[in-house]
N, C-alpha and C positions, 0 to 999 in steps of 0.2 A: 185597936189601941185609939182613944181621942185623940185630938189635934193638942188640944189643951194640956194634955197630962204629959207631954213630952217637953219639958223646961228646957230652956236655952242652959249654956253653961254660964255660971254665974259671971258677970260682964267683971271685969278691972278695967279703971278708965283708961284710955291711953293716956301718954305725957302731953306737955303743953307743946303746941303746935311747931315752936323754932327750938327745941332741946334735944340736937340729934344724938348727945349722947344717953340720955334716956330712952330717945326712940330706939336706940339700939339694943340696949337691955329688956325693952317690951318687946321687941322682936323675935329676944330668944326662948320665948314662952313656946308652948304646944298652940301648932297650927288654928286650930278650931276655937280655943280660948281667946287667941289675939285676934281671928277673924270676928266672931261673938262681941267682943269690946269694941271695935270698929263700928260694928253696926249699931249697940248700944249708944254710942256717942255722937249719932248722928243729930247733925243740929236740927230744929224745930222748922225751920224754914223749908226743910227737905233737901237738902244740897248731898250731893253725890255720898254715899259712904264709900270709905277706900282711906289710903294713905293720903297724906298731906299732899297736894298738887306740884306743891312749889319746895317739895321734901324729895319727891320720887327720883330727883336726880341721885342724891344720895343714898336714897333707902333702898333702891330697886341693885344695884351695884353690890350694898352690903348684904341683902337678902342672898343675891348671886354667889357671896364671898369671892367676891373679885380679888379682894387683896391675897388671899390664900393662892389663886392661881399664878398671880403677880410673883410672889415668892418661890412658887414651884418650877417656875420657868424663867429663860434668860430675859432681859430686858429686849435684847435686839428680836425675838420670836415676834412680838407684833408689830416691829418694823420692817422684816423680812417678808411677813405675811401680807402686811398691806402693799406692798409692792407686787405680789403676787409671785414671788420666788419659788419654782419648781411647779407653778401651776399652768396645767396646758390652756393654751391659748383658746379653744374651744370655749373653756368654761366662764374665761372671763369676757368673751362675745356676747355669751349668752344672759351673765348676768346685765351688760351693759344695756343691753336689749328691753331688760325686764325692769330696770330700776325706777324707769318712769312709771312703770305701773302700782307702785306703793302710794298711796295716798294722793290720787292724782290731782286732787282738787286743792290740797292743803299748799298755801303759801311756800311753807318751808321746800318742799319738793317741787314747785314749780321754779325755783330758782336753782341756777346750777350749780350753787355751793351745799346746797341739801343733797341733791342727787349725786355730786361727789361724797359727800360724807358716808350716803349709804353704798357707794361703790366700793369705798375703800373695807368698809366693815363687812359685808358681803363676800369681797375679793380676800380679806384677811382670813375669813372664817372657812371659805373654801381652801386655800392654801394650810391653813392648820390639819384639816383632814380632807385630804383630796378625795379619799374615797366616797364621804358624804358629798363634799364639793358644794353643791348648789341646788336647791328643789324650790318650786315654787311656793310661797308663804313665809317663808326665811325673811323675804323682804319687808314684810308687814311686821313682823316681830321685831328687828333691826331698826325698822323705822319708827318705832313705839318708844323704841329707847331713847332714839336720836330727838325725837319731837320734846321729850320730858325734859331735854337738858344735859343726859349722859352723854359723855363723852365719846369720839369715835372708839379710843383704846378701851374702854371701861364698857362701850356696847360691844364690840369684839370677844372681850372676856367673859359677859353676860352670855352671847350665843354658845359660847365653848361650854359654859357651865350648864347651860339649858339641853345641851347636846350630851353631854358625857355624866354629868351627875344622876345617880342613880335616882333620885328626889322626882326628877323631870324626866330623863331620858329620852328628850325629843329626837335624838338621832334614829332610832326606832321605828319612827313616826314620820319624820321628814324623808327616810329612805329605808321601807320596809325590809327591801331586798338585803339591806345589809346586817338585819336585825337577825343575831344569833342564840340571841337570849330569850326570845319570846315574848318580848315586850309589847309590839304588836297586838300580838294574839291576848295578851294579860290587857291592855287597856281597852280594847273592844269588848273583852270580857265584863270588866267592870260597868260598862256602860249598860249591856245586856241584863246583868243582874240588877240594875236599879232600876230599869225599864219593866222588867218582870213584877217587881216588886210593888211599881207606883201605879201601872196598867197593864194587868197580864193579858187582857183582850187586846190593846193594841199590838204588845208583844208578838202574840200568837198571828195576828194578823200577818205582819209584818213579815215574821219568819216563814207563812205558808204563803205570801205573794211574791215574796224575792228575800231569799235568805241573806243576800249580802246588801239589804238595803242600807242597816244601820252602818254596815263599811263606808260605803259612798257616803252618806249624810256624815259620818264623822270626818271622811276626808275634805267636804265641803266648807267644815268649818273648823277644824282642831288644828290642822298644820299654820294657819295665821293667828293662831289664839284668837279665834271670831273676829280679830282687827278688819277684815274685808267685808263685815258684814254689819256689825255695831257702829253708832255713831262714836267719836273718839271719846267722848266722857266715861260712855261705859265699856269702850274697849279697856281704857287705863282701869278701870277697876276691876277687869276681867286679870289684867295682869297682875295687878294687886296680889287677887285671889291665889291665883296660879304659883304666884312665887311664895307665898304663904303657906298654903296649904297642901300645894300640889294637886294630882291628879284629880279628888273629888270636887275640885272646882270647876274642871271641865265637864266631868260625868254630869253633875247636877245642872249644868247650863245646857249641855246638847239635850239632856232628856227632856227637861223642861220645853224646851223649843219642840221636842217630837211631840209631848202631849198637847202642848197648845194646838200645833196644827192637827192632830189626832182630832181633838173635840169640835174643830172647825168642821172636819169632814163627817163625824161623827158624834154628836151630841150628848146623847145617851150611853156611848160606849156598850154597847150591848154585841156581843159578838153575830148574831143574828142581823142585824144593821151594818155591818162591816162594807164599808163602801168597795167598790170593784174597781180595778185598775192598779197599775204599778206606784209601790211608794214613793219612789223617789222624785218622779213628775207630780205628785198628786201633794207630797208634804214640802218638799224643798220651796217652791214660792212662798207658801204658806209660813214657813221658817224665815224667810227671809224679810218677808212682810214684817212679821212679829219685831224683828231687830231695829229694821227702820222705824215702825209706828209706834211701839210700844216698849221700848227698851228697859224703861223702869220699871214696868210691872216684872218683864219676863226676869230681870235682875232679882227683882223682891223675890219672886217665886223660886227663884233658883238658889239664891242663897239660902231659902227656907229651907229647901231640900238640903242644901250644904251643912246647916246646921242641925239638920234631925235625922242623919243617915239612918236609922233606925225605925222611921215611920213610914209606915206605907200608905199613909191617906197624906195626897198631895192639897198643898193650901188655894183649892178651888171648892166652888159648890157648897157641900155644908158645913166643910171647914174653914170658910170665910169669917164666920163669927169668934171664933175660937183664935183664928189668925189676928181679927180685930184687937180682941182682949190681951193676947201677948203681945201684940204689939206696943197697944196702951201702956202696957205693964212695964215692957223692955225700952220703949221708944224706939224700935227699931225699924219703920216704917215712917 
C-alpha cells in the first residue's frame, strides 16, 4: 500500500491552551484520534507536538486517573508510604544511591530539594508495592513528572497507575520476574510484530544473530520511557503519547530507532548485505546517537508509524514524497 493511501484519522482541533475543563473532555476521546489532533494542531514555527507544556502538571495526573486512586485509598496511604513504613532499609539505601542519576545535569535535581522530592516519590512507590520495590528506570519516569510541576503525591499515584493499570502495566516491565500475566512477553511480541512488518530483513538478521537482541534493546529504552536517552522536550512528548495511546507509542518509537540504526549499517536493506556482528553493540550506539542528534526526525517517523499502524512502508526513501504531501495537507510536520 502506498503511503499516501493511508489517511490520518480526521483531526478535531484541541481546545484552547488554557481551558482545563475542555482539555479533560478532549482527552476522553479515542487515543489515536487525540494524538492525531495534537499533530494536526502543530504550530507553523515547528514547535513541539504534544500537550501544552504548562498544562502537563494538570493533564498527566488526569490521564493517570489520580483522583480515582485517591478515592480508592485512604489519605494516609501516601503519608505512610512517603516515610517508607514497612519498607526494607536496603531498598531505601538503594534509592538514595540512585536518586542523583536521574537527570543529573538538570538544575532541579542538582538541588537537594529536587533530590528529596524524587526520593519521597520512589520510597513511597516501593512501600506501596514492596514486591516491585524499586528498579532502575523508575527514577527517570518519576523525575519527568516532578520536572513538569506534578506534586510529589500526584507523582506517586501516577507511578502506581503506570504500574498497575492494564493500559500501561509497567510493573511487568520494571520487574519481569513478578509478571504472572505474560505482560513482558506480550510487549516484546508487539515490538517484534511491528518490526517484522516494517523491515523483514532486519527482523530476520536480528533473530539469526541474537534472538534476545530486541529484548535487550527494549530494556535499554523502555523502563525509563526513553527519558534517559532523549532530550527533555522530546522525552515529554513520549510521556504524552504513552499516557494517551498506551504501548503502541513505545512500539513505534523503539522500532523507528532500530530501523534507523539498521539503515546506517545496511542502507540497501538486503539480506545478502546484512552486517556481521552482534546486534546490540552494533545498534545500541547508533540508536543513542539518533536520540541525541536527531530527536525531532526520530519523533516524526515514530509518530507516523503510530498513526498508521497498518502501514508496512515506513516514512523513508520512496515514501518521503508521499509523507511530504500528507504533511502539507495535515500540517503535521
